[in-house]
Backbone as CSV, one residue per row, in Angstrom:
resi,resn,N_x,N_y,N_z,CA_x,CA_y,CA_z,C_x,C_y,C_z
1,MET,59.717,-54.611,-8.378,59.768,-54.923,-9.785,61.232,-54.988,-10.192
2,ASN,61.532,-55.904,-11.073,62.914,-56.120,-11.468,63.067,-55.906,-12.972
3,SER,62.799,-54.700,-13.441,62.905,-54.374,-14.853,64.107,-53.458,-15.072
4,ILE,65.022,-53.917,-15.872,66.223,-53.130,-16.147,65.860,-51.858,-16.913
5,ILE,64.898,-51.951,-17.804,64.484,-50.781,-18.581,63.860,-49.736,-17.665
6,LEU,62.963,-50.175,-16.768,62.328,-49.232,-15.841,63.354,-48.613,-14.898
7,GLN,64.283,-49.409,-14.405,65.307,-48.872,-13.505,66.206,-47.874,-14.212
8,GLY,66.574,-48.159,-15.445,67.415,-47.229,-16.200,66.698,-45.927,-16.520
9,ALA,65.439,-46.044,-16.927,64.674,-44.844,-17.258,64.349,-44.027,-16.018
10,THR,64.174,-44.688,-14.887,63.817,-43.995,-13.655,64.910,-43.051,-13.195
11,ARG,66.137,-43.400,-13.420,67.247,-42.518,-13.006,67.118,-41.134,-13.629
12,LEU,66.776,-41.077,-14.883,66.614,-39.794,-15.558,65.257,-39.171,-15.264
13,LEU,64.218,-39.987,-15.284,62.866,-39.462,-15.126,62.630,-38.840,-13.754
14,VAL,63.151,-39.436,-12.707,62.932,-38.891,-11.361,63.539,-37.497,-11.247
15,ALA,64.724,-37.329,-11.774,65.351,-36.005,-11.732,64.537,-34.982,-12.521
16,LEU,64.054,-35.366,-13.688,63.246,-34.445,-14.497,61.907,-34.135,-13.833
17,ILE,61.277,-35.128,-13.242,59.992,-34.908,-12.582,60.166,-33.996,-11.373
18,LEU,61.221,-34.203,-10.589,61.462,-33.337,-9.433,61.784,-31.908,-9.868
19,LEU,62.534,-31.764,-10.928,62.818,-30.429,-11.455,61.530,-29.744,-11.933
20,PHE,60.664,-30.490,-12.584,59.384,-29.942,-13.024,58.513,-29.561,-11.830
21,SER,58.576,-30.337,-10.757,57.774,-29.999,-9.575,58.258,-28.691,-8.947
22,VAL,59.559,-28.466,-8.933,60.088,-27.196,-8.411,59.662,-26.043,-9.319
23,TYR,59.661,-26.260,-10.630,59.183,-25.245,-11.565,57.718,-24.901,-11.287
24,MET,56.886,-25.924,-11.084,55.470,-25.691,-10.796,55.290,-24.968,-9.466
25,LEU,56.127,-25.271,-8.500,56.063,-24.594,-7.206,56.380,-23.111,-7.368
26,LEU,57.419,-22.790,-8.111,57.863,-21.407,-8.217,56.953,-20.556,-9.100
27,ARG,56.259,-21.144,-10.044,55.384,-20.348,-10.894,53.977,-20.269,-10.336
28,GLY,53.694,-20.954,-9.262,52.338,-21.109,-8.775,51.663,-19.858,-8.270
29,HIS,52.375,-18.915,-7.694,51.665,-17.755,-7.169,51.404,-16.693,-8.235
30,ASN,51.915,-16.880,-9.436,51.632,-15.961,-10.533,50.733,-16.582,-11.600
31,GLN,50.783,-17.881,-11.747,50.026,-18.606,-12.758,49.534,-19.903,-12.128
32,PRO,48.736,-20.692,-12.864,48.271,-21.958,-12.283,49.425,-22.839,-11.852
33,GLY,49.257,-23.479,-10.746,50.284,-24.320,-10.153,50.367,-23.987,-8.688
34,GLY,51.442,-24.282,-8.076,51.625,-23.954,-6.675,52.028,-25.165,-5.872
35,GLY,51.942,-25.017,-4.563,52.450,-26.034,-3.654,51.734,-27.362,-3.737
36,PHE,50.409,-27.344,-3.924,49.672,-28.599,-3.899,49.998,-29.464,-5.107
37,ILE,49.855,-28.899,-6.297,50.109,-29.693,-7.497,51.587,-30.055,-7.617
38,ALA,52.468,-29.160,-7.204,53.897,-29.459,-7.247,54.240,-30.583,-6.269
39,GLY,53.589,-30.599,-5.110,53.803,-31.676,-4.155,53.324,-33.017,-4.681
40,LEU,52.203,-33.016,-5.382,51.720,-34.261,-5.988,52.687,-34.764,-7.060
41,ILE,53.247,-33.857,-7.833,54.199,-34.244,-8.875,55.464,-34.821,-8.241
42,ALA,55.968,-34.192,-7.176,57.164,-34.695,-6.508,56.901,-36.054,-5.857
43,ALA,55.735,-36.221,-5.261,55.397,-37.514,-4.668,55.326,-38.593,-5.739
44,ALA,54.818,-38.244,-6.923,54.768,-39.202,-8.025,56.168,-39.651,-8.434
45,ALA,57.136,-38.738,-8.362,58.518,-39.101,-8.691,59.055,-40.136,-7.708
46,PHE,58.805,-39.938,-6.417,59.281,-40.902,-5.426,58.521,-42.222,-5.519
47,ILE,57.258,-42.179,-5.900,56.492,-43.412,-6.082,57.037,-44.192,-7.274
48,LEU,57.370,-43.503,-8.358,57.994,-44.157,-9.504,59.318,-44.798,-9.098
49,TYR,60.099,-44.088,-8.299,61.372,-44.629,-7.816,61.142,-45.870,-6.964
50,ALA,60.101,-45.846,-6.130,59.793,-47.004,-5.285,59.356,-48.190,-6.127
51,LEU,58.609,-47.959,-7.187,58.172,-49.052,-8.050,59.345,-49.673,-8.800
52,ALA,60.311,-48.853,-9.167,61.448,-49.363,-9.929,62.510,-50.012,-9.044
53,TRP,62.812,-49.426,-7.906,63.939,-49.864,-7.088,63.553,-50.508,-5.768
54,GLY,62.306,-50.399,-5.366,61.860,-51.010,-4.117,61.635,-49.971,-3.031
55,MET,60.893,-50.407,-2.015,60.502,-49.497,-0.939,61.700,-49.036,-0.106
56,ALA,62.622,-49.921,0.170,63.783,-49.545,0.994,64.629,-48.489,0.295
57,ALA,64.814,-48.635,-1.005,65.592,-47.644,-1.758,64.874,-46.304,-1.809
58,ALA,63.549,-46.332,-1.922,62.797,-45.080,-1.964,62.855,-44.362,-0.625
59,ARG,62.723,-45.113,0.461,62.834,-44.495,1.792,64.227,-43.914,2.013
60,ALA,65.255,-44.620,1.545,66.623,-44.133,1.704,66.870,-42.882,0.849
61,SER,66.279,-42.835,-0.334,66.492,-41.666,-1.195,65.772,-40.433,-0.662
62,LEU,64.696,-40.627,0.081,63.963,-39.490,0.651,64.754,-38.843,1.791
63,ARG,65.522,-39.633,2.529,66.436,-39.187,3.592,65.768,-38.621,4.828
64,VAL,64.467,-38.496,4.855,63.746,-38.021,6.031,62.422,-38.770,6.062
65,ALA,61.919,-39.021,7.245,60.642,-39.720,7.356,59.544,-38.854,6.742
66,PRO,58.692,-39.439,5.907,57.676,-38.617,5.251,56.697,-37.967,6.230
67,ALA,56.422,-38.600,7.346,55.526,-37.981,8.333,56.160,-36.723,8.921
68,ARG,57.454,-36.755,9.138,58.150,-35.551,9.635,58.163,-34.451,8.581
69,LEU,58.289,-34.859,7.341,58.251,-33.892,6.241,56.888,-33.212,6.180
70,ALA,55.823,-33.989,6.357,54.471,-33.424,6.343,54.269,-32.464,7.513
71,ALA,54.753,-32.844,8.684,54.608,-31.972,9.855,55.407,-30.678,9.693
72,ALA,56.619,-30.790,9.172,57.438,-29.590,8.950,56.777,-28.670,7.925
73,GLY,56.190,-29.255,6.889,55.493,-28.448,5.889,54.284,-27.736,6.456
74,ALA,53.519,-28.434,7.292,52.348,-27.799,7.902,52.766,-26.659,8.826
75,LEU,53.846,-26.858,9.571,54.342,-25.791,10.446,54.848,-24.589,9.639
76,LEU,55.537,-24.857,8.544,56.030,-23.771,7.702,54.875,-22.989,7.077
77,ALA,53.848,-23.693,6.624,52.692,-23.016,6.039,51.970,-22.170,7.082
78,ALA,51.832,-22.687,8.297,51.180,-21.919,9.360,52.010,-20.697,9.743
79,ALA,53.325,-20.876,9.798,54.192,-19.747,10.133,54.150,-18.675,9.050
80,ALA,54.151,-19.086,7.788,54.091,-18.118,6.693,52.761,-17.382,6.682
81,GLY,51.694,-18.071,7.051,50.396,-17.418,7.104,50.273,-16.430,8.235
82,SER,51.008,-16.662,9.302,50.903,-15.768,10.452,51.947,-14.647,10.445
83,LEU,52.816,-14.601,9.455,53.809,-13.520,9.377,53.141,-12.151,9.265
84,ALA,52.052,-12.094,8.537,51.361,-10.812,8.374,50.760,-10.348,9.692
85,ALA,50.326,-11.271,10.527,49.759,-10.898,11.827,50.821,-10.236,12.705
86,LEU,52.070,-10.659,12.552,53.158,-10.031,13.312,53.392,-8.583,12.855
87,ALA,53.037,-8.309,11.610,53.183,-6.953,11.084,51.926,-6.110,11.304
88,GLY,50.941,-6.660,12.014,49.722,-5.924,12.301,48.693,-5.965,11.181
89,LEU,48.842,-6.903,10.256,47.916,-7.045,9.137,47.074,-8.305,9.338
90,PRO,45.998,-8.450,8.582,45.222,-9.692,8.676,46.067,-10.905,8.277
91,PRO,45.792,-12.067,8.864,46.564,-13.265,8.501,46.476,-13.562,7.009
92,PHE,47.523,-14.131,6.479,47.649,-14.516,5.078,47.686,-13.328,4.121
93,THR,47.978,-12.138,4.612,48.204,-10.996,3.731,49.596,-11.141,3.122
94,GLY,49.700,-10.888,1.829,50.984,-11.028,1.155,51.971,-9.950,1.570
95,LEU,53.149,-10.372,1.987,54.243,-9.459,2.320,55.400,-9.740,1.378
96,TRP,56.076,-8.697,0.934,57.150,-8.849,-0.034,58.453,-8.291,0.520
97,LEU,59.540,-8.997,0.245,60.887,-8.571,0.584,61.684,-8.588,-0.712
98,PHE,62.364,-7.486,-1.006,63.140,-7.399,-2.228,64.614,-7.540,-1.883
99,ILE,65.258,-8.559,-2.448,66.658,-8.874,-2.145,67.539,-8.381,-3.288
100,GLY,68.621,-7.721,-2.934,69.582,-7.272,-3.929,69.146,-6.062,-4.716
101,GLY,68.303,-5.254,-4.161,67.824,-4.078,-4.867,68.788,-2.916,-4.791
102,SER,68.570,-1.969,-5.667,69.361,-0.736,-5.651,68.384,0.432,-5.657
103,GLU,68.900,1.624,-5.857,68.030,2.799,-5.865,67.116,2.831,-7.081
104,THR,67.543,2.210,-8.183,66.736,2.236,-9.405,65.919,0.967,-9.618
105,ALA,66.362,-0.140,-9.067,65.650,-1.410,-9.250,65.296,-1.989,-7.883
106,LYS,64.165,-2.672,-7.834,63.706,-3.220,-6.556,64.479,-4.467,-6.136
107,GLY,64.914,-5.275,-7.047,65.616,-6.501,-6.720,64.743,-7.727,-6.924
108,ILE,65.139,-8.837,-6.341,64.417,-10.103,-6.487,63.329,-10.165,-5.425
109,PRO,62.070,-10.323,-5.850,60.992,-10.357,-4.853,60.843,-11.730,-4.211
110,ILE,60.764,-11.756,-2.901,60.484,-12.959,-2.118,59.271,-12.629,-1.261
111,SER,58.300,-13.536,-1.216,57.091,-13.246,-0.452,56.765,-14.376,0.518
112,ASN,55.898,-14.061,1.458,55.440,-15.107,2.365,54.509,-16.076,1.642
113,VAL,54.007,-15.694,0.482,53.204,-16.605,-0.331,54.067,-17.776,-0.805
114,LEU,55.308,-17.483,-1.183,56.226,-18.543,-1.595,56.543,-19.463,-0.420
115,LEU,56.719,-18.898,0.774,56.942,-19.736,1.957,55.725,-20.605,2.257
116,PHE,54.542,-20.048,2.094,53.316,-20.813,2.308,53.216,-21.953,1.298
117,ASP,53.475,-21.651,0.030,53.433,-22.686,-1.002,54.478,-23.769,-0.754
118,THR,55.648,-23.380,-0.275,56.682,-24.363,0.040,56.239,-25.263,1.188
119,GLY,55.584,-24.693,2.179,55.049,-25.502,3.274,53.996,-26.476,2.791
120,ILE,53.099,-26.017,1.927,52.082,-26.903,1.357,52.750,-27.992,0.523
121,TYR,53.774,-27.638,-0.233,54.539,-28.601,-1.038,55.088,-29.722,-0.156
122,LEU,55.763,-29.341,0.920,56.342,-30.344,1.815,55.265,-31.177,2.506
123,ALA,54.172,-30.539,2.895,53.086,-31.269,3.561,52.439,-32.279,2.623
124,VAL,52.239,-31.902,1.372,51.623,-32.821,0.413,52.564,-33.976,0.090
125,VAL,53.841,-33.680,-0.159,54.805,-34.749,-0.437,54.862,-35.716,0.743
126,GLY,54.973,-35.183,1.946,55.072,-36.034,3.118,53.833,-36.864,3.369
127,SER,52.657,-36.269,3.221,51.437,-37.026,3.510,51.151,-38.073,2.435
128,VAL,51.365,-37.745,1.162,51.132,-38.731,0.100,52.122,-39.886,0.218
129,LEU,53.388,-39.583,0.494,54.372,-40.657,0.618,54.157,-41.495,1.876
130,THR,53.702,-40.867,2.955,53.368,-41.646,4.150,52.261,-42.631,3.832
131,LEU,51.234,-42.168,3.169,50.123,-43.042,2.788,50.590,-44.141,1.842
132,PHE,51.392,-43.799,0.860,51.876,-44.804,-0.100,52.752,-45.848,0.579
133,PHE,53.678,-45.404,1.413,54.582,-46.353,2.069,53.824,-47.296,2.998
134,VAL,52.853,-46.760,3.724,52.071,-47.611,4.629,51.252,-48.631,3.839
135,LEU,50.613,-48.188,2.764,49.802,-49.099,1.970,50.649,-50.122,1.219
136,GLU,51.810,-49.734,0.776,52.672,-50.635,0.015,53.313,-51.702,0.904
137,GLU,53.570,-51.370,2.150,54.230,-52.332,3.034,53.273,-53.387,3.577
138,ASP,51.975,-53.129,3.516,51.019,-54.126,4.009,50.740,-55.214,3.020
């Protein structure tokens, strides 16, 4: 598509949509949201970019093959799910690590749930974009 208005608006909108997808990813394990919906939102941003600037520009902006992104996400999700098994707990049990804590405060909590959601995020973005790119090129 060769629309100057769409191309101009896409520059701002893609950044805002990707920022919103990261917000949805980070709030997902405490409230509605998470890796799946955040991945769909991020994929929508790249699809909008592809519609405005073309498939070659969208592939170049992604910087990694979407199929590899999906595979890396699936591996990360599987690894995060099996971290609890290494600690002798049932798989997918939530484990927490507190970074920067002191004697009075626990610090910033990081969990394997966030790693799992990040893996799902990458897997969804990669698989949706792989499907879109294949269908769009035919």
